[in-house]
DRENDO-1510 file (C-alpha; in Angstrom, 1 decimal, always signed):
<recs>
REC; n; res; u; v; w
REC; 1; MET; -23.6; +17.4; +49.0 .
REC; 2; ALA; -23.3; +15.7; +45.6 .
REC; 3; LYS; -20.2; +16.4; +43.6 .
REC; 4; ALA; -20.8; +18.5; +40.5 .
REC; 5; GLN; -20.2; +16.5; +37.3 .
REC; 6; LYS; -18.3; +17.8; +34.3 .
REC; 7; GLU; -20.4; +18.2; +31.1 .
REC; 8; VAL; -19.2; +16.6; +27.9 .
REC; 9; ILE; -20.7; +18.1; +24.7 .
REC; 10; LEU; -20.1; +17.2; +21.0 .
REC; 11; LEU; -20.0; +20.2; +18.8 .
REC; 12; LYS; -20.8; +19.4; +15.1 .
REC; 13; VAL; -20.0; +22.1; +12.6 .
REC; 14; SER; -21.0; +22.3; +8.9 .
REC; 15; GLY; -20.8; +25.0; +6.2 .
REC; 16; GLN; -18.4; +26.5; +3.6 .
REC; 17; ASP; -14.8; +25.9; +4.5 .
REC; 18; LYS; -12.7; +29.1; +5.1 .
REC; 19; PRO; -9.9; +30.3; +7.3 .
REC; 20; GLY; -10.7; +31.2; +10.9 .
REC; 21; VAL; -13.5; +28.7; +11.7 .
REC; 22; THR; -11.5; +26.5; +14.1 .
REC; 23; SER; -9.8; +29.5; +15.6 .
REC; 24; GLY; -13.0; +31.4; +16.3 .
REC; 25; LEU; -14.8; +28.4; +17.9 .
REC; 26; THR; -11.8; +27.4; +20.1 .
REC; 27; ALA; -11.4; +31.0; +21.2 .
REC; 28; VAL; -14.9; +30.9; +22.6 .
REC; 29; LEU; -14.2; +27.6; +24.4 .
REC; 30; ALA; -10.9; +29.0; +25.8 .
REC; 31; GLN; -12.8; +31.9; +27.5 .
REC; 32; TYR; -14.6; +29.2; +29.6 .
REC; 33; ASN; -11.5; +27.1; +30.3 .
REC; 34; ALA; -13.0; +24.1; +28.3 .
REC; 35; ASN; -10.9; +21.1; +27.5 .
REC; 36; ILE; -11.0; +19.6; +24.0 .
REC; 37; LEU; -11.3; +15.8; +24.3 .
REC; 38; ASP; -11.3; +15.0; +20.6 .
REC; 39; ILE; -11.4; +16.9; +17.3 .
REC; 40; GLY; -11.6; +15.9; +13.7 .
REC; 41; GLN; -12.3; +17.6; +10.4 .
REC; 42; ALA; -13.0; +16.7; +6.7 .
REC; 43; ASP; -13.3; +19.0; +3.7 .
REC; 44; ILE; -15.2; +17.7; +0.7 .
REC; 45; HIS; -15.5; +20.1; -2.2 .
REC; 46; ASP; -14.9; +23.2; +0.0 .
REC; 47; THR; -17.7; +22.0; +2.4 .
REC; 48; LEU; -16.6; +21.7; +6.0 .
REC; 49; SER; -17.5; +19.0; +8.4 .
REC; 50; LEU; -15.9; +19.6; +11.8 .
REC; 51; GLY; -16.4; +17.9; +15.1 .
REC; 52; MET; -15.2; +18.9; +18.6 .
REC; 53; LEU; -15.8; +16.9; +21.8 .
REC; 54; PHE; -15.3; +19.3; +24.7 .
REC; 55; GLU; -15.6; +19.3; +28.4 .
REC; 56; VAL; -17.1; +22.1; +30.5 .
REC; 57; PRO; -15.3; +22.3; +33.9 .
REC; 58; ALA; -17.1; +20.9; +36.9 .
REC; 59; GLY; -19.4; +23.4; +38.5 .
REC; 60; LYS; -19.7; +25.5; +35.4 .
REC; 61; ASP; -23.0; +26.1; +33.5 .
REC; 62; SER; -22.8; +25.1; +29.8 .
REC; 63; GLY; -25.5; +27.5; +28.9 .
REC; 64; PRO; -23.3; +30.6; +28.4 .
REC; 65; VAL; -20.7; +28.5; +26.4 .
REC; 66; LEU; -23.3; +27.3; +24.0 .
REC; 67; LYS; -24.9; +30.7; +23.6 .
REC; 68; ASP; -21.5; +32.3; +22.7 .
REC; 69; LEU; -20.7; +29.4; +20.3 .
REC; 70; LEU; -24.1; +30.1; +18.5 .
REC; 71; PHE; -23.2; +33.8; +18.2 .
REC; 72; LYS; -19.8; +33.0; +16.8 .
REC; 73; ALA; -21.3; +30.5; +14.4 .
REC; 74; TYR; -23.7; +33.2; +13.1 .
REC; 75; GLU; -20.7; +35.6; +12.6 .
REC; 76; LEU; -18.8; +32.9; +10.7 .
REC; 77; ASP; -21.9; +31.9; +8.6 .
REC; 78; ILE; -21.7; +28.2; +9.6 .
REC; 79; LYS; -24.2; +25.8; +11.2 .
REC; 80; VAL; -23.6; +24.2; +14.6 .
REC; 81; LYS; -25.3; +21.4; +16.5 .
REC; 82; PHE; -24.8; +20.4; +20.1 .
REC; 83; ILE; -25.1; +16.8; +21.4 .
REC; 84; PRO; -24.7; +16.1; +25.1 .
REC; 85; ILE; -22.6; +13.0; +25.9 .
REC; 86; SER; -23.2; +11.1; +29.1 .
REC; 87; LEU; -20.2; +10.2; +31.3 .
REC; 88; GLU; -21.1; +6.5; +30.7 .
REC; 89; ASP; -21.1; +6.9; +26.9 .
REC; 90; TYR; -17.8; +8.8; +27.0 .
REC; 91; GLU; -16.1; +6.2; +29.2 .
REC; 92; SER; -17.3; +3.4; +27.0 .
REC; 93; TRP; -15.9; +5.3; +23.9 .
REC; 94; VAL; -12.6; +5.8; +25.7 .
REC; 95; GLY; -12.5; +2.0; +26.5 .
REC; 96; SER; -13.0; +1.1; +22.8 .
REC; 97; GLN; -9.8; +2.9; +21.8 .
REC; 98; GLY; -7.8; -0.1; +22.9 .
REC; 99; LYS; -9.2; -2.3; +20.2 .
REC; 100; PRO; -6.9; -3.4; +17.3 .
REC; 101; ARG; -6.5; -1.0; +14.4 .
REC; 102; TYR; -6.2; -1.8; +10.7 .
REC; 103; ILE; -5.6; +0.0; +7.5 .
REC; 104; VAL; -7.7; -0.9; +4.4 .
REC; 105; THR; -6.6; +0.6; +1.1 .
REC; 106; ILE; -8.8; +0.6; -2.0 .
REC; 107; LEU; -7.3; +1.6; -5.3 .
REC; 108; GLY; -7.9; +1.5; -9.0 .
REC; 109; GLU; -8.0; +3.6; -12.1 .
REC; 110; THR; -11.3; +4.9; -10.8 .
REC; 111; LEU; -13.4; +4.1; -7.7 .
REC; 112; ALA; -17.1; +3.3; -8.2 .
REC; 113; ALA; -19.6; +3.4; -5.4 .
REC; 114; ALA; -20.3; -0.4; -5.9 .
REC; 115; GLN; -16.6; -1.1; -5.1 .
REC; 116; VAL; -16.5; +1.0; -1.9 .
REC; 117; SER; -19.9; -0.4; -0.9 .
REC; 118; ALA; -18.8; -4.0; -1.3 .
REC; 119; VAL; -15.6; -3.5; +0.7 .
REC; 120; THR; -17.2; -1.6; +3.6 .
REC; 121; LYS; -20.0; -4.1; +3.8 .
REC; 122; VAL; -17.5; -6.9; +4.5 .
REC; 123; MET; -15.9; -4.7; +7.2 .
REC; 124; ALA; -19.4; -4.0; +8.8 .
REC; 125; GLU; -20.1; -7.8; +8.8 .
REC; 126; GLU; -16.8; -8.2; +10.7 .
REC; 127; ASN; -18.0; -5.5; +13.1 .
REC; 128; LEU; -15.1; -3.2; +12.2 .
REC; 129; ASN; -15.8; +0.5; +12.7 .
REC; 130; ILE; -14.4; +3.1; +10.3 .
REC; 131; ASP; -12.6; +5.8; +12.2 .
REC; 132; ALA; -11.3; +7.9; +9.3 .
REC; 133; ILE; -11.3; +7.9; +5.5 .
REC; 134; LYS; -8.5; +9.7; +3.6 .
REC; 135; ARG; -8.0; +10.2; -0.2 .
REC; 136; LEU; -4.4; +9.6; -1.2 .
REC; 137; THR; -4.7; +10.5; -4.9 .
REC; 138; GLY; -5.2; +14.0; -6.4 .
REC; 139; ARG; -8.5; +15.3; -7.5 .
REC; 140; THR; -9.6; +14.0; -10.9 .
REC; 141; SER; -10.6; +16.3; -13.7 .
REC; 142; LEU; -13.9; +15.4; -15.5 .
REC; 143; THR; -13.0; +17.3; -18.7 .
REC; 144; GLU; -9.3; +16.3; -19.2 .
REC; 145; ASN; -8.2; +12.7; -19.8 .
REC; 146; SER; -5.3; +11.5; -17.7 .
REC; 147; GLU; -2.6; +9.4; -19.2 .
REC; 148; GLN; -2.3; +7.4; -15.9 .
REC; 149; PRO; -5.7; +7.5; -14.1 .
REC; 150; ARG; -5.6; +6.4; -10.5 .
REC; 151; SER; -7.8; +6.7; -7.5 .
REC; 152; CYS; -7.1; +5.6; -4.0 .
REC; 153; ILE; -8.7; +5.9; -0.5 .
REC; 154; GLN; -7.3; +4.7; +2.8 .
REC; 155; LEU; -9.7; +3.6; +5.6 .
REC; 156; SER; -8.6; +3.5; +9.2 .
REC; 157; VAL; -10.7; +0.9; +11.0 .
REC; 158; ARG; -10.9; -0.5; +14.5 .
REC; 159; GLY; -12.3; -3.7; +16.1 .
REC; 160; GLU; -11.8; -7.3; +17.0 .
REC; 161; LEU; -11.4; -9.5; +13.9 .
REC; 162; ARG; -13.6; -12.5; +14.1 .
REC; 163; ASP; -12.3; -14.4; +11.0 .
REC; 164; LYS; -9.4; -12.8; +9.2 .
REC; 165; GLU; -9.1; -15.6; +6.7 .
REC; 166; ALA; -12.8; -15.4; +5.7 .
REC; 167; MET; -12.6; -11.6; +5.4 .
REC; 168; THR; -9.5; -11.8; +3.2 .
REC; 169; SER; -11.2; -14.3; +1.0 .
REC; 170; LYS; -14.2; -12.0; +0.6 .
REC; 171; PHE; -11.8; -9.1; -0.3 .
REC; 172; MET; -10.2; -11.3; -3.0 .
REC; 173; GLU; -13.6; -12.1; -4.4 .
REC; 174; ILE; -14.5; -8.4; -4.6 .
REC; 175; SER; -11.1; -7.7; -6.2 .
REC; 176; ARG; -11.8; -10.3; -8.9 .
REC; 177; ASN; -15.4; -9.4; -9.6 .
REC; 178; LEU; -15.3; -5.6; -9.3 .
REC; 179; ASN; -11.8; -5.0; -10.7 .
REC; 180; VAL; -10.5; -3.2; -7.7 .
REC; 181; ASP; -7.2; -3.6; -5.7 .
REC; 182; LEU; -7.3; -4.0; -2.0 .
REC; 183; SER; -4.8; -4.1; +0.9 .
REC; 184; PHE; -5.4; -5.0; +4.5 .
REC; 185; GLN; -2.7; -4.2; +7.1 .
REC; 186; GLU; -2.4; -4.0; +10.8 .
REC; 187; ASP; -2.0; -0.4; +11.8 .
REC; 188; ASN; +1.1; -0.8; +14.0 .
REC; 189; ILE; +4.5; +0.9; +14.4 .
REC; 190; TYR; +6.0; -1.3; +11.7 .
REC; 191; ARG; +3.4; -0.3; +9.1 .
REC; 192; ARG; +4.3; +3.4; +9.7 .
REC; 193; ASN; +8.0; +2.7; +9.5 .
REC; 194; ARG; +8.8; +0.5; +6.6 .
REC; 195; ARG; +12.5; +0.7; +5.5 .
REC; 196; LEU; +13.3; -2.0; +2.9 .
REC; 197; VAL; +11.5; -2.8; -0.4 .
REC; 198; CYS; +12.5; -6.0; -2.4 .
REC; 199; PHE; +11.3; -6.6; -5.9 .
REC; 200; ASP; +11.1; -9.5; -8.2 .
REC; 201; MET; +12.4; -8.5; -11.7 .
REC; 202; ASP; +10.7; -10.4; -14.5 .
REC; 203; SER; +7.0; -9.4; -14.9 .
REC; 204; THR; +7.3; -7.1; -11.9 .
REC; 205; LEU; +10.1; -4.4; -12.5 .
REC; 206; ILE; +10.0; -5.2; -16.2 .
REC; 207; GLN; +7.0; -6.2; -18.4 .
REC; 208; ALA; +8.7; -9.3; -19.8 .
REC; 209; GLU; +10.2; -12.7; -18.9 .
REC; 210; VAL; +13.8; -12.2; -20.0 .
REC; 211; ILE; +14.5; -15.9; -20.3 .
REC; 212; ASP; +11.6; -16.2; -22.8 .
REC; 213; LYS; +12.9; -13.3; -24.8 .
REC; 214; LEU; +16.4; -14.9; -25.0 .
REC; 215; ALA; +14.7; -18.2; -26.0 .
REC; 216; GLU; +12.9; -16.5; -28.9 .
REC; 217; LEU; +16.2; -15.2; -30.1 .
REC; 218; ALA; +17.7; -18.6; -29.8 .
REC; 219; GLY; +14.9; -20.2; -31.7 .
REC; 220; VAL; +13.4; -22.2; -28.8 .
REC; 221; GLY; +10.8; -19.7; -27.7 .
REC; 222; GLU; +7.7; -21.9; -27.5 .
REC; 223; GLN; +9.4; -24.7; -25.6 .
REC; 224; VAL; +10.9; -22.3; -23.0 .
REC; 225; SER; +7.8; -20.2; -22.6 .
REC; 226; ALA; +5.7; -23.3; -21.8 .
REC; 227; ILE; +8.1; -24.3; -19.1 .
REC; 228; THR; +8.1; -20.8; -17.7 .
REC; 229; GLU; +4.4; -20.6; -17.5 .
REC; 230; SER; +4.2; -24.0; -15.8 .
REC; 231; ALA; +6.7; -22.9; -13.2 .
REC; 232; MET; +5.0; -19.6; -12.5 .
REC; 233; ARG; +1.7; -21.5; -11.9 .
REC; 234; GLY; +3.6; -23.6; -9.4 .
REC; 235; GLU; +3.1; -26.8; -11.4 .
REC; 236; ILE; +6.9; -27.7; -11.5 .
REC; 237; ASP; +9.6; -26.5; -9.1 .
REC; 238; PHE; +11.6; -23.5; -10.1 .
REC; 239; ASN; +15.0; -25.2; -10.0 .
REC; 240; THR; +14.0; -28.0; -12.4 .
REC; 241; SER; +12.4; -25.5; -14.8 .
REC; 242; PHE; +15.5; -23.2; -14.6 .
REC; 243; LYS; +17.9; -25.9; -15.5 .
REC; 244; LYS; +15.8; -27.1; -18.4 .
REC; 245; ARG; +15.4; -23.6; -19.8 .
REC; 246; MET; +19.1; -22.7; -19.4 .
REC; 247; ALA; +20.2; -25.7; -21.3 .
REC; 248; MET; +18.2; -24.6; -24.3 .
REC; 249; LEU; +20.1; -21.3; -24.5 .
REC; 250; GLU; +23.5; -22.8; -25.2 .
REC; 251; GLY; +25.4; -20.9; -27.9 .
REC; 252; LEU; +23.4; -17.7; -27.7 .
REC; 253; SER; +25.8; -14.7; -28.4 .
REC; 254; GLU; +26.6; -12.2; -25.6 .
REC; 255; GLU; +25.9; -9.4; -28.0 .
REC; 256; VAL; +22.3; -10.5; -28.0 .
REC; 257; LEU; +22.2; -10.0; -24.2 .
REC; 258; ARG; +23.4; -6.3; -24.6 .
REC; 259; ASP; +20.6; -5.6; -27.1 .
REC; 260; VAL; +18.0; -7.1; -24.8 .
REC; 261; ALA; +19.3; -5.2; -21.7 .
REC; 262; VAL; +19.1; -1.7; -23.2 .
REC; 263; ASN; +15.5; -2.4; -24.5 .
REC; 264; LEU; +14.1; -3.8; -21.3 .
REC; 265; PRO; +10.4; -2.7; -21.0 .
REC; 266; ILE; +10.4; -1.1; -17.5 .
REC; 267; THR; +7.1; -1.3; -15.8 .
REC; 268; LYS; +4.8; +1.8; -15.8 .
REC; 269; GLY; +5.3; +3.8; -12.6 .
REC; 270; ALA; +8.7; +2.3; -11.7 .
REC; 271; HIS; +10.7; +5.5; -12.1 .
REC; 272; ARG; +8.1; +7.4; -10.0 .
REC; 273; LEU; +8.2; +4.8; -7.3 .
REC; 274; PHE; +12.0; +4.5; -7.0 .
REC; 275; LYS; +12.5; +8.3; -7.1 .
REC; 276; ALA; +10.1; +8.5; -4.1 .
REC; 277; LEU; +11.6; +5.6; -2.2 .
REC; 278; LYS; +15.1; +7.1; -2.6 .
REC; 279; TYR; +13.9; +10.5; -1.5 .
REC; 280; TYR; +12.3; +9.1; +1.7 .
REC; 281; GLY; +15.3; +7.0; +2.6 .
REC; 282; PHE; +14.2; +3.4; +1.7 .
REC; 283; LYS; +16.6; +0.7; +0.9 .
REC; 284; THR; +15.7; -1.3; -2.3 .
REC; 285; ALA; +16.7; -4.6; -3.7 .
REC; 286; ILE; +16.1; -6.9; -6.7 .
REC; 287; LEU; +15.6; -10.5; -5.7 .
REC; 288; SER; +15.2; -12.4; -8.9 .
REC; 289; GLY; +15.2; -15.8; -10.4 .
REC; 290; GLY; +16.3; -14.0; -13.6 .
REC; 291; PHE; +19.8; -12.9; -14.4 .
REC; 292; THR; +22.3; -10.5; -12.8 .
REC; 293; TYR; +23.3; -9.3; -16.4 .
REC; 294; PHE; +19.9; -7.6; -16.7 .
REC; 295; ALA; +19.3; -6.9; -13.0 .
REC; 296; GLU; +22.5; -4.8; -12.8 .
REC; 297; TYR; +21.3; -2.8; -15.8 .
REC; 298; LEU; +18.1; -2.0; -13.9 .
REC; 299; GLN; +20.1; -1.3; -10.8 .
REC; 300; LYS; +21.9; +1.6; -12.5 .
REC; 301; GLU; +18.8; +2.8; -14.3 .
REC; 302; LEU; +16.6; +2.9; -11.1 .
REC; 303; GLY; +19.2; +3.5; -8.4 .
REC; 304; ILE; +18.7; +0.2; -6.6 .
REC; 305; ASP; +20.8; -0.7; -3.6 .
REC; 306; TYR; +21.1; -4.6; -3.8 .
REC; 307; VAL; +20.9; -7.2; -6.5 .
REC; 308; HIS; +20.7; -10.9; -6.0 .
REC; 309; ALA; +19.9; -13.0; -9.2 .
REC; 310; ASN; +21.3; -15.9; -11.2 .
REC; 311; GLN; +24.7; -15.5; -13.0 .
REC; 312; LEU; +24.9; -16.7; -16.6 .
REC; 313; GLU; +28.0; -18.7; -17.6 .
REC; 314; ILE; +29.6; -17.1; -20.7 .
REC; 315; LYS; +32.6; -18.5; -22.5 .
REC; 316; ASN; +34.1; -17.3; -25.8 .
REC; 317; GLY; +31.4; -14.7; -26.1 .
REC; 318; ALA; +28.4; -17.1; -25.9 .
REC; 319; LEU; +26.2; -18.7; -23.3 .
REC; 320; THR; +27.2; -22.2; -22.3 .
REC; 321; GLY; +23.7; -23.2; -21.1 .
REC; 322; GLY; +25.0; -23.3; -17.6 .
REC; 323; TYR; +25.1; -20.9; -14.6 .
REC; 324; ILE; +27.5; -19.8; -11.9 .
REC; 325; GLY; +26.8; -20.3; -8.2 .
REC; 326; GLU; +23.5; -21.3; -6.5 .
REC; 327; ILE; +20.2; -21.0; -8.2 .
REC; 328; VAL; +18.1; -18.1; -6.8 .
REC; 329; ASP; +14.8; -19.8; -6.2 .
REC; 330; GLY; +11.8; -18.8; -4.0 .
REC; 331; ASN; +13.4; -19.9; -0.8 .
REC; 332; LYS; +16.7; -18.1; -1.7 .
REC; 333; LYS; +14.8; -14.9; -2.3 .
REC; 334; ALA; +13.4; -15.1; +1.2 .
REC; 335; GLU; +16.9; -15.8; +2.6 .
REC; 336; PHE; +18.3; -12.7; +0.8 .
REC; 337; LEU; +15.5; -10.5; +2.1 .
REC; 338; LYS; +16.2; -11.6; +5.6 .
REC; 339; ALA; +19.9; -11.1; +5.2 .
REC; 340; ILE; +19.6; -7.6; +3.8 .
REC; 341; ALA; +17.3; -6.6; +6.6 .
REC; 342; GLU; +19.7; -7.9; +9.2 .
REC; 343; LYS; +22.7; -6.1; +7.5 .
REC; 344; GLU; +20.8; -2.8; +7.5 .
REC; 345; GLY; +19.5; -3.2; +11.0 .
REC; 346; ILE; +15.9; -3.4; +9.8 .
REC; 347; HIS; +13.2; -5.5; +11.6 .
REC; 348; ILE; +11.6; -8.1; +9.3 .
REC; 349; ASN; +8.2; -6.4; +9.9 .
REC; 350; GLN; +9.6; -3.2; +8.3 .
REC; 351; THR; +10.2; -5.0; +5.0 .
REC; 352; ILE; +8.1; -5.1; +1.8 .
REC; 353; ALA; +8.2; -7.7; -0.9 .
REC; 354; VAL; +6.7; -7.2; -4.4 .
REC; 355; GLY; +6.3; -10.1; -6.9 .
REC; 356; ASP; +4.0; -11.9; -9.3 .
REC; 357; GLY; +5.0; -15.6; -9.5 .
REC; 358; ALA; +4.8; -18.7; -7.3 .
REC; 359; ASN; +8.5; -18.5; -6.6 .
REC; 360; ASP; +7.9; -15.1; -5.0 .
REC; 361; LEU; +5.5; -16.5; -2.3 .
REC; 362; PRO; +8.3; -17.3; +0.3 .
REC; 363; MET; +9.5; -13.6; +0.3 .
REC; 364; LEU; +5.9; -12.2; +0.1 .
REC; 365; ASN; +4.9; -14.3; +3.2 .
REC; 366; LEU; +8.1; -13.4; +5.1 .
REC; 367; ALA; +8.0; -9.7; +4.6 .
REC; 368; GLY; +6.0; -7.4; +6.8 .
REC; 369; LEU; +4.0; -6.4; +3.7 .
REC; 370; GLY; +3.7; -8.8; +0.8 .
REC; 371; ILE; +2.3; -7.3; -2.4 .
REC; 372; ALA; +1.1; -9.4; -5.3 .
REC; 373; PHE; +1.8; -7.3; -8.4 .
REC; 374; HIS; -0.3; -8.1; -11.5 .
REC; 375; ALA; +0.1; -11.6; -10.2 .
REC; 376; LYS; -0.9; -15.1; -11.0 .
REC; 377; PRO; -4.2; -16.2; -9.3 .
REC; 378; LYS; -2.4; -18.5; -6.9 .
REC; 379; VAL; -0.2; -15.7; -5.7 .
REC; 380; LYS; -3.1; -13.2; -5.4 .
REC; 381; GLU; -5.0; -15.6; -3.3 .
REC; 382; SER; -2.1; -16.0; -0.9 .
REC; 383; ALA; -1.3; -12.3; -0.5 .
REC; 384; GLU; -3.1; -9.8; +1.8 .
REC; 385; SER; -2.3; -7.0; -0.6 .
REC; 386; SER; -2.4; -6.9; -4.4 .
REC; 387; ILE; -2.1; -4.4; -7.2 .
REC; 388; SER; -3.4; -5.3; -10.6 .
REC; 389; SER; -5.0; -2.1; -11.9 .
REC; 390; LEU; -2.2; +0.4; -11.5 .
REC; 391; GLY; +1.5; +0.7; -12.2 .
REC; 392; LEU; +4.3; +0.0; -9.7 .
REC; 393; ASP; +3.9; +3.4; -8.1 .
REC; 394; GLY; +0.7; +2.1; -6.6 .
REC; 395; VAL; +3.0; +0.6; -3.9 .
REC; 396; LEU; +3.4; +4.1; -2.5 .
REC; 397; TYR; -0.3; +4.3; -1.7 .
REC; 398; LEU; -0.1; +1.1; +0.3 .
REC; 399; LEU; +2.6; +2.9; +2.3 .
REC; 400; GLY; +0.2; +5.7; +3.0 .
REC; 401; TYR; +1.8; +8.3; +0.8 .
REC; 402; HIS; -0.4; +11.0; -0.8 .
REC; 403; ASP; +0.2; +12.3; -4.3 .
REC; 404; ARG; +1.4; +15.5; -2.8 .
REC; 405; HIS; +4.1; +13.6; -0.9 .
REC; 406; ILE; +5.2; +11.7; -4.0 .
REC; 407; ASP; +5.3; +14.5; -6.5 .
REC; 408; LEU; +7.1; +17.1; -4.4 .
REC; 409; MET; +10.5; +15.7; -5.4 .
</recs>
């Protein structure tokens, strides 16, 4: 006598969202000792979309179960649809769960259909399936203007990547052409457990290059600015540019440094970001080719744990044009990131680095998540994640935080 097979049925539910829908339907299934194999729900503008994959015990007829579910749906004023799933299809679906998983984050001031369409088309071409889509930003009013508009969605995707480099290149092209920020991360235990965030200072934590500001006050602004831009583009090495620029600052009064420090233009979103990072227990650091004099001011202002930057040499109340200790260049930044992680007992894949210039690339490439922030083209092309449309608090969305997690502090 043939052994009775279990029936697997997909229940699809739609209608107005309200309390008691899931409770009522699962109560019916409980009466028949059904097992729930999978369940998922989305709520768009108070409209419910609920799916339940359930198993009717072997030897039991599914007819009474479906009839009672229909009665309950009528009581709840919702629509239901039943789709039988073959054992072969179910087992094939179970087998696909072992495929690699990734997180794609799309963010900008607003999100247009063209942007989402372009990103998801690339994923489809790579045969990546979208398992879930989650909105991370609050709902946007259409009648009130926001001072800091932002919109972000997170896509959980699954599949075998055929050409990661080609896909990343396409994402960067979309980012440039459609003015949208993108992040692509492996969905592993490290992504869900980041613990250390390291920041460049100039043009990242602050909207200025301090050495250029000092040069203006010393009357050598144009010369120093030209060297800075060349270095940020990667045309000359950082150490050479640093020494040239420092020499031009000889004789600048220490009082000028104090005035510059208290007027540093802190980047939009920085206070919100650091408040959230501190609340959730992250360690933070400034790793800068700039100067400790200004980094330590920011450390107090934002509550940052570590600072590593260049130390100005000051004698008789004025800059000598020299510096104390080793130059903090790109490689040194990466060394400091690794050293802090080791000191705190943090795996390197649990670290994040945020920067904008060529000398940030070593730490961006070393960290578990490297974020190019309002970065030069060369840096954006080398990073898997970038933010150019939002402030620094956009980093929190790449960590998977929703606005309600951020603004509860």
